[in-house]
N, C-alpha and C positions, 0 to 999 in steps of 0.2 A: 713129075716129082722132082726131077733134077732142076727144072726151071724154078719151081717154088723154093727149092733150097738155095739156089743162086740169088733169088730176090731177097730172101731172108738175110743171106750173108752180106749182100750189098747194104741193106738197112743197118745190120749189126755193125759193119765196119765204119759206116759213115757216122753213126752215133758214138762209136768208140772214139774215133778221132776227134769228134766235136766235144765229147765229154772230157777228154784229156786236155784239150786246149782251153775249155771254159770252166773246168772244175765242176762239171755236172755229172752226177751219177745217174745211170739208166739201167733198167732191168727188163730184158726181153722175156716174155713168157709165151710158149708155143706148145702145141700138141705134137705128137710124133709125126704128123703128116706135113708139118711146116705151113699148113694152110691158114691157121689162126695165129695171128701175131698181135700182141699188145705191148706197149712200151710205157713205163712210168719214168718220169724224169724229175729230179729235184736237186737243188744246190745246197750243200751243207759245208760251209767253211769252218775249219777248226782253228781257233786262235792260238791255242797252246800246243806247241809242237812236241808231241810225245817222245819222239826220238831224241831230241835234245834233252828232255827231262830224264829219260832213261840213262843217257850218257853221263849226266851229272851224278846219278845215283850209283854208277858202276854196274849197271844192269845189262850192259851190252858188251858182249865178247867180240862179235863180228857182224857185219852187214854184207849181204851179197851184192849190194849196189848202193852207192851214196844217193842215187835218185830217189830212194825211199824217203829221204828227208823232205823233198818237195811233195811227194805223193801223200804223205800224212797231213799235209796242210788242208786237204779235203777229206771228208768222211770216207773211210774205207772199211774193209772187213779183214779180220785177223783170226787165225786159229792156232791152237796148240793141241797136241794129242797125248794121250796116256793109255798104256796097255793095262788091262785089268788082271795083272798077275798076282794081286793080293786083294784082300777085302777092303783095303783102305789106301789112300794116298799117304805119303810121308813128307817130312820136311824138305826132302830133296825135290819134291814136285811143287812145293809151295811157291818158289820163285817164279815159275812160269805162270802160275795162277795170278800172282801179284802183277806180273807183266801184263796179263790180260786185263786186270782191274785198272791199271794205268790207262790203257786204251779205252776201256769202257767208260770210265768217269769223265773222259775228255770227248765223248760223243761218237766214238767209233763202234762198229758192230763187232761182236766177239763170238767165237765158236769154240766150244770145248769138245774135242773128238775122242770118244772112247773106242779103243781098239778091240772090239769084240771078235774081229777076225784076226788081226795081226797079233793079238795076245796069245793065240794058239800056235803062232810061229816062233816068236821070241826074237827080240832085237839083239843082235850081237854087239852093238855099240857099247864100248866101255867094259866089255866082259872078257875074261880069259878062258871061260869054259861055257859049254852049251847049257842053256836053261833046261831044267826038268820040265817036261811037258805037263800041262794041266788038262783035266777032262773038260769037255765042252760045257757040262753042267756047272762045274766050278767057275769057269770063265764067265758064264752067264750070271751066276750068283754074284761074283765080284763086280761085274759091269753094272748090275742094278744098284749095288751098294755104293759104287763110286759115282754113279749118276746122281743119286740122292745126296751124296756128300758134296758134290760140286754145286748143286742147287742151293744147299744150305749155306755153303761158304760164300756164295755170291749174294744171297739174301743178307747175310751178316755183313758182307763187304759193302753192299749198297748202303746199309744203315750206317756203317762205320764211316763211309765217305761223306754221307750227308751231315753227320755230326762234326765233320771237319771242313765244312764249307763248300763242298762240291755240289753242283746242281745236276741231279741225275734225271735222265729221261726214262720214263716207264717202259717205252717201247724198245729200249736198248738192253733188255735183260739178256743174259748170256744164253746162247742157243747150244743145246747139248745134243750131239749126234753120235751114232754108233756105226762104224764102218762095216759091220756085219750086214747092214741093210743092203749095201751094194755088192759086197763080195760073195754073199751066200747065193746070189743069183748068177754068178759068173762061172762058166765052165772052164776047164783047163785050156781048151782050144781058144776061148775068148781071151783068157789071160795072156796066152802066148801071142795072139794076134794083136790085141789092143794095147798091150804093155811091152811084152817081150821083144817084139820086132823093133822097138825104138831104143832098146838098151844095147850097149856095147860091152862085151865081156871084159875087154881091157880096162875100160873106165870103172866097171864094177870091182874088178880085182884091185884097182889102185886106191880104193877108198880105205881110210884108216881102219874102219871096223873090220874089214876083211883082211888087210895086210897083217894086222896084229895077231889075228887068229891063225893065219897061215904060218906064222913064225913059230907057233906052238906045235908040239908033237901031235896033239889031237886034231889040228886043222879046223875046218869049218864044214858043216853039213850043207847040202844043197838047199835045205829048208831055210836055214838062217842066211845063207848067201842070197836067197831070193827076197829076203825081208825088205830090202831097200826098194825093190820094184813095187811092193804093195804100198809102202808109205808114199812113194812117188805118185802112185795112182790116187791115193787119198787127196793129195794136194790138187791134182788135176780135177778130180771130181768136185771138190769144194770150189775151185776156181770156175769151173764150167757151170755148175748148177747153183752156186751160192755167191758168185761174184767175189770170192775170197782171194785177196791179192797178197797176203802176208802169212808166212808160217813162222811161229815162234817156238824155239826149243833150246835145250841145253847145248853146250858147246860140242858134246859128243854126237849131236844130231846133224852136224854140218853136212856130212856126206849124203844123208837121207834127204835133207832139205834141198840141196842143190840137184839131187836126182829128180826131185819133183819139179823144180823149175825147168830143167832140161826137158822133161817129158811134156810139160805144158807148151813149151816153145816148139818142140818137134811135132806134136799133135796139131797145134794150130797151123804150123807151116804146111803140114800134110793136108789139112782140111782146106786151106786156101788153094793149094795146088789142084785139088780135085774139083774145086768150083771155079777154076780158071781165073782166080782173082790175083791182083798184084801182090808180090811178096813184101812190099813195103809196109803192109798192114801188120806184119809180125812185130813191128816196133811196139805195138800196143799189147804185147803179152802181159806186161805189168805184173809180174810175179816176183816177190821178194822174200828173202829170208833174214831172220834175226836170230842170233844165238846169244844166250845169256851165260854168264860164268856158272860152272858147276859148283854146287855147294860141297865143300870138302871139310873133313874133320881136321883137327889140329895137327894130325900126322899125315895129312895129304890124301886121305882115303875119301872116295865118293860116298855120300850119304845114300842109303837105300837098304831095303830089307835083306838083300843078299850079302851086304857087308856086315850085317848083324848089329847095326847101330841106328836103326830107324827110330825116328820120333814120329809116331803116327798122328794123322789128323783126326782120326776117329776117337771120340772121347771114351769109348769102351776099351780101346787098345792102349792109348796113352791118355791118362786123365788130364783134365784142364790144369790141375795142380802140377803134375809132372811136366806138362808142356810149358807152363809158366816158369817153373823152376829151371828148366833147361836154359832159358835166356837169362834168368837171374844169376846163373853161375858162370856166365861168359866172362872172359878176361877183359879188363879195361880197354886193352888195345883194340878189341873187336867191336866195341859199343858203337862208335860212329859209323863204321862200315855197315853194321847190321841195321842201324836206324835208317840209313839211306836206302838199303836194299829191301828191307822187309816192311817198311811203313810208307804211308803216303803223306806224312807230315811234310810241311814246306822245308826247304833247305835252310831258311832263316830260323825256323823253330828248332831244327836239328842242331844247328850251330850253337844256339843258346843252351840247349839241353847238355851238349858236350862241355861247354864252358862251365856250367854249373856243376856238372859231374866231376870235372877235373880239379875243382877247388877242394872237394872232399870226397875222393874216390872211395874211401872206406864206407861211405853211406850208401853206395851203389844206386844212386838216383838214376843214372843213365840206364843201368840194367833194369831197374824197376819200370821206367817209362817204356823201354823196349818190350819187356815182357807183357805189359798191359796192352800195348798197341797190337801186338801180334795175336795175343790170346783173344782179344775182342774181335779181331778180324776173322779168325778161324772159328771160335766157339761162341761169339756173340757176347752181349753184356752179361747175360745170365752165367755163361761159362766163366767169364772173367771174375765175376763176384764169387763163384765157387772156388776158383783158384786162390783168390785173395783171402777168403775165409779159411781155407785149408792151410794157407801159409801162416796166418795168425796163430792157428791152433798148434801147428807142428813146429813153431819156433818159440813156443813157451809163453805166449801172451795169455792174459787172463781170459777165462771162458765166460766171464760175466757178460750178460746181454746177448750171448750167442744162443740161438734157438737150436734145440736138439735135432729137429727135422731138417733144418738147413745144413747142419753138420753131416747128417747121414747122406743127404743129397750130394754134398760136395765130394764124398768118398764112395758114392754108390757103386761104381765099377772097379774100385780098388780092393780086390780080394786079399791082397797082401796086408793091408792095414785094417780093413773093416771086417769084423767077424760077428755074425749073428749068433747069439746065445740066448737060451730060454731064461726068462726072468727068475725062475726058482733056482737057477744055478748061479745067480748074481746077487740078488737081494738077500741080505742077512748072511752072506758068506764072507769069510775072512779074506782080506786083500791078497794073501799069498795064494789061496785057491783060485781067486778070480784072475790073478796074473797068469797062472798056469793055463786056465781055460781059454784065455785070450791069446795064448801063444807068446806072451811077453817073456815068460820064464819056462825053462824046461822042467823045473821041479819046485815044490814048496820050499825046499831047503835053499835053492838058489835065490828065490824071492826074499826069503828072510835075511840072507846075507846082504842082499842089496839094500834092504830096509836099514840094516845096522850101519851101513856106510853112507846112507842118505842118497841112494841111487834109484829109488822107486817112487814114482809120482802118480797120484790120482787126480785127474782134471788139472794137471799142471801145478798141483800142490804136493810138496814133499810129504811122503808117508813116514810118520815117526813111530807110531805104535804098531808092533808086529801083529797084534791081534785085532787090528782095526777091521770093522765089518762095513761092507758096502751097504748103504741104506737107500731107500727111495729118493732121499734128498740129494744123493750124489749123482742121480741120473738127470741129465738135462732134458727137461720136458718129459721125464719119465721114459726116455727112449734111448739114451746113449751116454756112455762115459768113456773117458780117455785114460789109458794106462801108458806110462812112459818109463822106460828104463834107460839110465845114462842120460846123455845129452840129446840124443836124436832118434832113439828107437821108439816109435809111437805105435800103439795098437788101440783101435777104436772098437768098442763093444756095442753092437746094435742089439738092444734088448727086445726080444720077441715074446709074445704070449702064446 
């Protein structure tokens, strides 16, 4: 057995060294006995250096080594991870997914790792308090939802990139994995032996995520203290079994990423020692980390559900319209920065958009382009069309040529604006009664006061007659009508039979 293992290690090291020198990728596959070994080799040069591109866009906070710039000249594998602590990802997660997309559209392999195991522990990075634990059933439910969400986003992202001139290879679809697959089989003794013995408590204590918590009166639990070990093992597992060489994460993940690189180096060194190989081959660890800037609010707070300011990527939690409007409301000073970070438009296109925008900033052309690009990436063309339709309706445009069913679809999950009401409570009823039924007014008296001052609208047309009755002709496609009070309080009535 030991002889077979040494033979395999010799082959592995020789091909590793050759691949690094010649820019060739190889993949060893073997069964547990090391008796059956097969190796695939191919060369894939990448013309467009993704690291340089990310730097131009302000998407790099730090690199663990400048050697990564040369490494990405050839095809490699990169991953980013997310813990399923909510049923949806949010805008704060989107930058890492966009980072993955930049690698993917340039010919690199990409992995999205869902933390089905680590999600039950809780990452202390960037937090002042310990997370409330979730049940395993809730974590599993969230993990399945996020799995589907990532798949959908990358399907949309692939189409989005194709429409912008990128040539996408079908075999380079994002790979989605769940770390529960390897951790659920690991005993406490295996964890201590395979991971714990390579960790040094002093190093772990020195990480920012731990130091900040130790300064608080509540301190940090052993559970959260150990989180960095599990994320480190994730990187080692993906490096060992999926030839993953790069981990991408937010700037608050620096300590966890470097812990993974340390573990990869130490386990490889240890493995080489046990097979009596030369330690010079540890040069080929080839594990790197990239951190991207954290997305902060205008007050400097981190985006996320715990901060209470999350913009969700799930259209049932944040509608495409609300998502679109978030970017439409951006300050002019942020337009160029966000166009660089959140889109894959060329730098030349972005420069031209910014120049056009600054000539007439009141027209908000820059925000409109930004909102369109990001909404299409996350929600697809159909989602963008819903957002644009909703914007037309809610900003006072004529409802002429708008189909009622399209309007309902645009607001389908917006329970604050869309109210289903039975037809006999709408048709041939006075507008003041309908306004109360829709929740636009608290009373008929309030509705009539608004009519007198010109503040009540039906389908964006001012209501003049207090006794006006809603008729079938007021219903778009016999299915929906729009009540507005004041300048911006909209209520849509979905007419049901």
